[in-house]
N, C-alpha and C positions, 0 to 999 in steps of 0.2 A: 608573384602575379599571375592571376588566371588567364588562361588563352583569350577569354571573351573581354578581357579588360585590356589587352595588348593593342594599343593603337597602330602599331607597325603590321599587324595582321590584316588580312583582307576582310571585308565585311562578310563575306561567305563563310570563312573559317571562323570568325568570331560567333557568327550566329549558330553554326553547327556546335560549337563548343558549349556555347550557352544552353542550348535545347538539351545537350546531353547531361547537363547539370540537373535538369528538371526531374521531379518524379511525374508518374503517369498523372496523379490528381492535378498537379500544378500545370501539366501541359494542357490538360483540359480546360483550365481557366483562361487560356490565351486565344482560344479559337473562335471568340466572339467579339463583336464590335466594342464592347465594353470590357476590356480585358483586365482581370483583376491583378493587384500588385503581388509580387512574391519578394517580400522584404529581405529574406536570407540571401537572394541574389542580387539584391539592388535593383530589381525590375519594378518600375512603378506603375500603378494604374494607368490605362491608356485607352483613349476613346478614338476609334477611327472614323467615326461618323462625324464629319464636318462637310459643309456645302460652301462653295465658292464660284457659282456659276458665273455670275459677273460682278462679284463683289462678295467679301467675307461674310457669310450668313452666320458664323460664329458657332462655337459649341453650344449645346442646348443645357447651359448652367444658368442662362439669364443674367449674367453679370452686365453691369454697365459699360457699353461699348460704343464708340464711334467708328463709322467706317464709311467707305467710298462706294456708292452704288453705281455701277457703269451701266450702259445699255444692255439689254438682254442679247443672248448670242446672235438671235436671227437678225436683230437690228444692225450689230456689229459686223456681221457677215456682208451686209450690203455696202460696206466700206469697201469691200475687195482689198483690203490692207493687211496683209499677213504681219508685216513688221510692227504695225500699229497695234495690232492685237497681241502680239508678243509683249509689247509696252504695257498694255492693260494688264495681261496676266501677271507681268513682273510686279506691277503696282499692287495688285490684289494680294501677291504672295509677301510682298513688303509687310502688309498689315498683318497678314497670319503671322509672319515670323516675329513681329514687333508683339502681338499679344501672346506669342509662345516665350519669348524673351522676359516679358513683364510678368505674366500671370501663369506661364507653365501650360498654356493651351496646346493641344496637339497639333500635328503638322500634316496629318493625312486629310485630302480634301476630294469629295467624290464629285468631279468634274474634270473636262467639259462633257456636256452631252453632245454626242456626236452621232446619233440616229438620224436618218435623212428625212427630210419633210416631203415624203413622197405623197403624203395626201393633207391638204391644208385642215381637215377635221380633226387631226391628232390634237388632244387636249394640251400636248407639251410643245406644241410649234414653236413658242418662242424661245424655247431653251436650245434648239439647234442651229446649225449654220447653212440651213437650207437644203435643197434637194439634190446637189450634184455631188457626187463621191470625190472628184478630183479637186473641186474647190473646198469642199469640208476637209479633205485630208490635208491641203496645204494650210489651212486654218489651224486645223487641230496640232500639226507639228509645231506651230509657233506658240500656240497656248500652252502646250505641255512644257516647251522648252522655257517660256516666260515664269510658268510656276515653279519649276524644278530648279531654275537657276543654271548659270554658266560655270560654276566652280566644278572642276574635274573630281574632287574629292568629297564634298558634301553636297547633298541636295538641300535646296532652299525649302521646299514643300515636297509633298509626293501627289502628283495629279493621278487621277483615277477616270480616263475615258469610261464612258457609259453610254448606252445599256447594250451589251454585247450578247445578243446580236438579234436584228430584224425585229426591232421593237419600237413600232410607231403606231400602235392603236391601243388605246387605254381600257377600252370596254372589254375587251376579252384577255388581257394580259395574264390573268392568272387561271386561265383554262384553255387558251387558244394556240394553234398551232401556225407558225409563220412559213407557208411552203412555198419554196421556189426551186428552179433546177440549178445545178451546179454553176452554170456560167453567171446566171443572176446572183447567185450568193458570192461568188468571188469578184465579178467585174463592178457589182453595184453596192450590195449591201455590206460588205466587209473591208471595202478597199481603204475607207477612211480609217478603219481600225488598224489596218495593216501600216499605213503610213505613220499613224500616231505612236506605233511600237518601233517600227523598223528606222524610221528617221527621227521620231521625237523621242524615243526612248523612255517612254512611259513606264513608270515603275509599278503601277497597280492598274487592274482593269475590273470593272463590275459587270456581273452578269445580268441578264434581264430575266424576267418572270417567265415570258412565253416559251413555249416549245419551238424549235426550229427543225422542220421536216419531221415532226413526231417525237423529238426528244428535247426534254426541258434544257433550256441553256445551261443551268447550273450543274447539270448531270451530262453534259454533252462533251464527250471526250474528243470528238472531230473538231468542234470549236475551240475547246480549251487545251488540248494538247497537240493535235496534229498541225492545225492552223497556227494558232497564237504562239506556242513555245516552238515548234519544231520549224515551221516555214518563216516566221517572223522573228524568231530568236527572243522572244519575250523571257526576261530573267527577273521579274518581280512577283507579286503575289496577286491572286484572284480573289476578289470579294463578292459574295453573292448580294443581290438587291435585298431589301429587308424582308424577310420572310419567303425568299425565292426557294430555299432549300425545303422549307415546309410545302411549298406548292408542288414539289416533285411527287409528294403523296397527295396531300390536300390542304387547302388553305385553312388551317384549323382556327387561327385567330378571327379571320373574317367570319368564318362560320358559327364561331362561338360568340362574337358580338353581336351578329345578327339574330342569334338564336334559331339557326338553321337546323332543321331535323335531319337525321341521317338519310332518311330516304328522298330528301330535297336537296342535298349538297350539290352544288354545281360549281364550286371554285376549287380548282386544284388540277392536277394533271393525271394523278392515279398512275403514275409511270412506276412508283415504287409501291410495295404491299403495304409499308408501314412507314413511320417517321425514322424508326431506326435505319430501315434499308434506304430510305432518301437521303439520310445523313451519309451513310456508308457509300452510296453510289456517287454523291457528289464529291465529296472529299477525293475518292479515287479518280474521279474524272478529271480534278484539276481546280476544283472551288476550294481555296485553301482557307478562307476565312468566312464565318458566316455573320451576316447582319441578322442577329436573332439568337436563339438560344438552342437551334437544332443540333449543334456540335456539342453540347452538354450531356445530360443524361441519355438522350438517344444514342450518342456516340459511344458513350461508354458502354451500353449494352450491346451495340454493334461489335466493338472489340471483343468484349466477353463471349459472344455468340459466334465469333469466328467470320463475321461478314466483312472485317477488315482488320488489318493489322496496325500495331502501334508504329510500324517503319513508314506507313503513308502519313501518320500525324507527324512524324518527325520530318519528313519531307516538307508538309505545309508549313510547320512552325520554322524552319530554317529558311524558307522563302520570306515569310513574313518578318522575321527578326533581321534578315539581311538588310531589307529596305529601312528597318529602323536604325540599324548601325550606319547606313549610308546617309540618313538624316542628322547623324551626329548626336542622337538622343542619349548616348551613353558616354559622351566625350564633352560635356559642357562645362567643365571647369577650365579656365583659362582661355586663351584666344583661339577662335576657330572661326571659320566662315560663317558670315551673317550674324554673328554675336552681338555687334554693335546697333543692330537695327531696334528701334525703340519708338518711343512717343513721337519724337520729331519726325518720323516716317508714316505717321498716321493721318490720314485726312490733310495733306499738305496743299499748299497752293499749286505746285506741279501736278499732284494728281487730281485736283479739281479741274485745271487747265487740260489735262489729258481726256478727263471725263467729258469735258465740252467738245474737245476736238473730235473724238470718236462720235459723239452724238451728232456734231455738225454733218460728219461725213457718212451717216448712217439713213439720213432722210432722204427719200427717193421722190422726185417730182414726176407725177403721173401724167398729169394733164397741164398745160397753160395755153389752151387754144386761142384765147383773145388777149395773151400777153400781160394779162392783169399783174402777174408776179415779175419782178419783184415789186413790192408796194413802195411808193416813193413818200417819204415822210414829208417833205415839202408839200406834196399834193394833198397830204392829209391835214394840214394846219387848220384848224377851225372846223374839223369834220367830226363826224361820229363813226367809231369803229364797234361793232356789237359782236361780242363772243358769246357762243351758244354751245351748251352741253356740259352734263355732269363730269365728262373726262376732262374738262378744263380745270375742275376744281378738286376732283377726288384723284389722289395719287395712286398709279399702278406702276409698280416697278417690275412685275414679271414674277415668275415662279422662282422659288427659292431666293427670295430677296429679304434684306432687313426690312425693318418697319415696326419692330414691336417698340414698347416704351423703353426697353433695356437696351436694344441693338438698333442703331438709326444711323442715319447720315449727319452731317454738320450743315447741309445745304439742302433746300428742297424748294426747287423752282417749277411750279407747275406751269401749264399752257397760259392760264390768264395772267400769272405773274410775269411770264416772260414778255408778253404783248405788252401789258402796262409799263414794265421797266422799259423797254424799247421806245415808248411813247410818251415818259413821263415829263419830258421838258419840250414838248412839241405843240402844245396848244391843241391836243386832240383828245377828245373824250372818248374813253373807253368804258362801254357799257357791258354789264353781263346778264344774261338769262338762262337760267338751267335747261329749260325746254323740256326736260322728262327726267324721271327718276332711274337710277341704275341699281344693280343688284348689291353693289359695294356698299352702299349706304346702310343696307338692312343687315350688313356683316360688321360694319365698324362700330355702329352705335354713335349716339348723338355726341357725347363727351370723349369719344376716342377710346372708350373702354369697350371690352366685349360685351354685346347685350347680355343682360341677365347676371352680370358679375356685381353682386352685391358687396357689402363689407365684410360679410363672413367667409362666403366660399361661392366661387361662380357656380350657377346651376347645371353647367354643362359638365362639372367634374363629377363622374360616378365611377364606381369600380365596374368594370366592363361586364363581370358576370352578374351584376345586379341590373345592368341596362337592357332593356328588351328593344325590339325594333322600333317600337312607337317612341321611346326615349332617344334612340340614336337619331330617329329623324328630327326630333325637337332639338337635339344637339347640333344637327345640320343648320337648323334655322337660327341658332345662337352664333353660328360662324364657324362650327367645326363640323367639317364634313367627315364621312365615315372613314376617309383614309387617315384622319387624324388621331383615330382612336388606337392607342398604344396596344402592341402585342407583348411588350416587353415584360410589364409587371402588372398587367390587369388594371391600368387606369386609362380612362377615356381621354387620354391627352398624348398626342405624338411626343416622341422624344424622352418619354420617361424611361429612365434607365438607374440600376443601383448606384447609390452615392449621390444621387440628385436630391436636393432638398424639395419636398412637396409643397412647403409653405412658400418657398421663393418662387416656385412656378405660378402657385395660385395668385400670388401677389403680383406677380408680372401681368397676369391676365386682367386683374382689377384695376391695374394702374391706368392712367390715361397715356395715350400715346405722345411722343414728343412733338409730332405734327398733327394737330386735330384740325380736321376739314371743317372749315366755317361755312355753314349751310343752312340759312334761315328756312329753307324750303324742303328740308329733309323728310322724305316720305310724303310729299304733297301729291295732290291729285294731278295726274299726268296731262289731262285734258286742258286743265286750267294754266299749267306751265307752259304748255305748247302755244295756247292761244296768246299768252302774254309775250312769249318770244316773238311769234309771227307779227304781232302788232308793232313791236320795237323793231323789228327787221325792216318793215316797211318805211320806217322813218331814219334808217341808217344809210350811211354812204358806202361802208364795207360790213359785210357779214362773215364772220369766221365761225365755221361749224366745226367743233372739236366731237367728231363721233368716234365710235368704236366699242370695244368690249372690255370687260373686267374680269376678276378671277372667278365670279360666280358664274360666267358663261361656259368656261372650260378650264380644266387644270389636270393635274395628276388624277388618274383613276376616272376622268370625264371626259370623253371626246365631245366635240361639237356635232350636233345633229343637225344643224342648218349653218349655211354660210352667210347667209342674210344677216346684216347687223341687227342685234337684239333691240328690244323695246320699241319697234316699230319705227326705227330710225330711217330706213329707206324712204318710206312714205312722207317722213317728217323733212327729210332733206330735200325732196322733191318740191314740197309745197314751199319750202323756204326759197328755193331757187325761182319759183313762180312769183313769190312775193319780193324778192330784191336779185335781180340778175348778177349783182357784184357778190356773189357768194362763194367763198373759198372753202372747200371741204378738206378737212384733215381726218386721215384714218389713223386713229390711235387703237391698233388692235394687235391681238397676239399672233395673227397670221393673215392669210390672204382672206378677203371678204368677197361677197358678191351683191348686186342690186341693180334695178333698172335706173337708179340715180346717176350711174357711171356714164351713161349715154346723154344726159342731160346738164351734167355739171361740166363746166368748162376749165376748171381750176381745181385740182386735186392733189393732195400731197399724202404721201404715206409715212407715218412717224411711228414705228413700233415703240414698245415701251423703252424709252430712251434714257433712263437712269435719272439721277437727282438733277441734272441739269437740262431735263427734256423741254423745260419752257423756254430757257435762254436758247437753246439750239433751234427750237421752232421759230422763234423771233429772228434769229440770225438768218435763216432762209427766207421767211416772209419778207423781210425788209432789205435783202440783198447783201447783208454783211457776208454771207457766205453764199457762194454761187453752187447750188446742189450738184454734188458729184457721185452720188450712190446709185447703185443699180440693184434691181431685185435678185434675189438668190433662190426664190421659188415662184413657180407659175402662179398666176391668178387667173383661175379658170371662169369662165363667163357663166356656166350654169353647173350647179353641183350633181344635177342628174347626168352629166356628161362622164362623171367619175364612177369606177367600180365600187363595190362596197369597201369601206375602210378596212376591213379585216382581210381583203383580197391582196396578197403580197406580190403578185405578178406585176411586172412592168409592161413587158412585151404585149402588143396589141392582143395576140391570140392567147396569152396567158391570163387575161382579164376576162371577167363574165360579160362584159358589154363590149368587147372587141375593139375598145378605143385606146387602150394603153395608158401609161402614166408617164408624167414629167415631160420635159421638152425633149427627150431623147426619143418617145415613142407615141406621145398623145396625139389623137387624131380627132381633134374636136376643135370647137371655138374658144379662144382665150380673151379675157380681158386685157392683160399684159403678160408677155412672155418673159421667160427665163432671161436675165441679163439685162432686162430694160430700165432705162432710167433717162430722164429729160435734163437739160441744162438751161441756164440762161443765155449761154452763147450756143455756136454751132460749131461743128468739127467735121473737115473734110479728110478723106483717106486717099493716099495715092502712092503711086510708085512701089508696089509690093515686090519685094526679092526674097528668094530663097536660095539659101547658100549651104555648103557643107560646114560644119564648124572648123575653124582653122583656115578657111580658103574665102576669097572675096569674089570667087567666079560662081556666076548664077549656076544652078543646077535642078535638073527636074528627075533625075534618078539616084536613087539611095539604096544603100545596103542596110540590112536589118541592124546592123551594128553602129551605124552613123547618127550624128546628131544633126538636125536640120536648125539652121538660123532663119528665122522668119524676120523681115522688117519692112517698115512702110513709114512714109511721111505722113503725120499728121498735123494739120493747121486748124488754127482756131480763127475761124472767120467772121467771128461775132464781136462784141464790144466790151465783153467781160474776160477778165482771166479766168482760168478754170482748169479742172483736172478732168482729164478723159480716162475711162477704162476701157482699154482695147483687148477684145476677147478673141481667142484663138480656138476654132472648132476644127474637128477633122470627120470626115465621112468616108466610108470605105464603098468604092464603085462597085455596085453588085449587078452582075449580067441579068438582063430581063427575065431570061427563061430560069433564073435559079431564085428559089426561096431561101431566105436568110433571116435570121434575128438580130442581124445588126441594126443599131439604132441610127435614126435619121442624121445624127451628128452628136459628137461628144466634145465637151470643153477640154482642151489639152493644153491651155496656157492662157496667160493674161498679164498684162502690165497696166499700172496706173501712172500717168504722166502728167506734169503741171505744164502748162501752155499759156503763155502770155496773149492777150487779145492781139490779133493780127500777126501773129509769128507761126512758127512751125517747130515741130520736134520730131525726132525720129523714135518710132516704137521697134523695140528688139525684143524678140522673144525665142529662146532656146527650146527645142523638142526633140529629145532623143527619140528616134525611130522605135525603139522597144516600148515607149509609151503606147503604142499602137496595137499592142498584144491583145489577144481575145483567148478566151477559154477555148481549148480544142478537146471535144468528147473522145475524139479518136485517139488522141495522143497523151491526153490526160494531164495536159499543162498549159501554161499560157504559151501561145505562138504567134510570131509576126507572120501574118499571112501574106505571100507575095501578091502583087497586082497594084491597081491604080487607086489613089486616095486623093480626095478634093481637101486642099488646105484652105480654110476660111479666115479672114480677118472681118470682125462684125462689130456692131454697136449694141446688138443683142441676139439671142438665139434664132430670132426671125428676121433680123435685119442685117443680112450678109452683104458686106460692100465690096470687097475684093476677095477674089478666088484664083487658085492655081492648082493645076492636077501633077502629082508627082507619082513616079512608079517606084514601088519598093520590091527589092529581090533579096536573095541570100537567106541564110539561117541565122536567126538570133544565137549567139554565143552567151547565154546569160550568165552574169557574175554570180559568184557564191554569196548568198544572202544571209545564211544564218548556220551556226553549228552549235548543237544543243546537245549537252552531256547531263545524263542523269544517272544516278546509282540506285539499286534497289534496297539499299540499306545504309542510310547515312551515319548510323552509330552500331560500332561491331565491337567484338572483344578480341583481345589478343589471341592469334591464331586463327580466327574466324576468316571467312572471305566474303566478298560481295562482287556483284556484277555490275560494270558501267556499260551503259549504253550510249552511243553517239549517232546523232542523225545529222546530216548536211544537206542543205537544201539550196538549190539555186533560184535565182529571182523568178524565173519562169516556173517555180515550184516543182522541178525535177528534183528527185532524191538521188544523190550522185555516188553514195559510197556503194563499193561493190569489192569483188575480190582483187581488182586491179587498183583500187583506190580506197585506201584505209586511212583511218586516224593514226596519228603518232601520239602515243600515250606518254606522260610524265608525272612524276608526283614532286611536290615541292619540298617533301621532307621524308627521304626513305627510310629514316629510322622510324618512323612511324608506320609507314605501308608502302608497300610496292604493287606495281601493276604490269602485267604482261601485254604483249601485242594484242591479245584478244579481249582485253578489258576487264581481267581477272583481278581484283584487289585482295591482297594477303595483308592482314593486320600484323605487325611487328611489335609494337610497343604504344603504351598509352599515349595519347597527344592528338593533335589535329593537324590534317595536312589538305593542300588543295590538288585535286587531280586535273590535269589539263590534257586536252584532246585537240591537236593542230591538224587541220585540214588545209590542203593546196589545191586550188582548183582554178583553172584559166588564169593561172599567174597571181591569184589572189589567196592569202592565208588568213584563216580565221580560227580563233581558238575557243572551244566551249570548256567550262570549269564546272566542277562540282567538289564540294568538301566532304571530307570523311572524318569521323571521330572514331578513334580506338579508346576503349575503356578498359 
């Protein structure tokens, strides 16, 4: 039995042994997202590119698939419910595993997106968990755990948090630099990635396109090695965003597609002199796998010309195959974890219920000034309810969603459907008027096929080298934006890759979708549509406007240039309110919006793209079946002009060009709705706030840096509806008036969600380690808990602080050991040769703790294969594979770093 076939060996040993069996040419085929098979080693073809942001998007093979589509991540984050988000991720990974067991589909999934929503104009706002790093981190941990499963030996799937790092503007992602100081980098932009790795144990990370402080993310050794591996203990593999390694030089694909001449090229970072150098720099920095072909012939030339050694390739492949072994992909004979997941686990009633539960808990009640909601069905008997807006009938599931003819849901409840279903036996007349047209109907086509897709071949499919800029623009009108033109094999189709059938893909585009929008007014005159809706509104008892955005307004590669609702909806909403004061406005958008109608409308609901059950969830809230319990996870600004440019990554007031700052932590301007805001049909009172030390019942106002505070309060439901209240905990550092400091106004440091029956009280309890109050110190070059006074706040939102107490913090934080990382300069050596092992140990405050007095204790699992001395020098003894361990004990905690070595 070969070592890599031995199930008793660790995944790292098996991976190292397998890589050692490969020829150089075979190694090169394994470094891209569509990895070729190696039949002689029983290594199958493998596609690393799959998406599952809020439901399985499926492999891009266009096989017939049913999946469950949950709300987008921004919507789910508004539930403030990490445990439920773990349930969602687990349900998604069930379906991924099922299709793997049935069809052999791959198990690596590029999700979740955990870039921060620090600017609502970002075209991918719907994909993230909001603007706060603490909350995003807590949700990311649970999402990763749900995706990867709880089995200690086998991963269910492999999660890939993305895009690392500082990537929340689309317009400049291929040529821009996100510039911030060290404190902002660590405290704000990368904290959630740290949590996903350090506590969620994510097995893969995706780099971003942009530069970070001048260095492309895919070539950024500080991000990929110093922070990710050494400080956070990451032991998986890093994959580039698609084409990002090319961007280290130039975005060759985009320039080629758009026929941009050499003197006009603007996309790319030109950090490297050519593509060969870009590949070498990226692989050396820590980008192990390329989504693209940059690690093919360019890397071969780089090795040949001495830009990089084969040892670096061996290191990358060992990391990649370690994860594949952890997924059980080479041990699928017989019983193993997750083997029995199959058809019975796809689109189940339980998953449909979970989808509705999380959608119910994601809807935020923004205004209810006249207490119009909840609507009474009894009061609506014999009445007319008018629903207006194309978003009521055109489905929008958000970025990276299912919805093609081959991959779709089994359930599809739109807003109009949900309202009709809720009132179907109520003797209430539900009417619909479109009101205006939306961009989506020009993309979908009347019959659900891609416009231009005839019986022979879709017009949009062209060889990219034959498609000029004008034709590319035409393709965009047909529904294919430029980002969907493939770089893989010169087809103007996204996701084209070797081994995928061209005809199957074209057939998929020609075929009608599973759920076709029934719209007799498709592409009709806007003025006519609105006048008709206005007339109907005057005769209705209740008007429900489903306003919002769709994928044509913003998406990947396209930021919003305006925050006002598109298609003139702001003005239309105001006129509708004038025509009928009993108007409810539902905002169905990818993120925050602005508009003068907010001051005129008395009833407003925020429902981001809420998945396959969005219509049912909306009706649940409208008619009181569900008491709204969600809260915003991103600030809704009153005026877009109050924001700095979207490409400005500063958040502190004086780091932004307009001196107003960003997010609830720093913004000094007017907001429509603050972070953490959300109304309920009931009311809550907060009282009797107490702060104690963990393990004690005595109140305290003085704490050591190593203590844990326990904050509690009595929360009373003083209304007539049962409900769930989200109690938010903020902390602010008291800064002397004569001192200038960049500390935020307040930071979220805890939260809890509790169910309270009407007329009763429950105790909210939140634990807060004092170490959570640490800030980056430029003087000490680490995270430090500063002594002084801190205000502890219990709040209903970031601007509605209900209870406060001031505590004093003193002492020095004895940060525990966080990570031990062990690497070897040559993973494959010959008998008699030596290799050097390097170990880095880092405490949670980012201190590097190894020195002459504290050194790792090395050992080898099989000394007949290799030995190691106290300085980390490895000597090869005989052929085989062994695991090298480095034990480090610090502040009473021992951690072990491991690395394999194979002797040939």
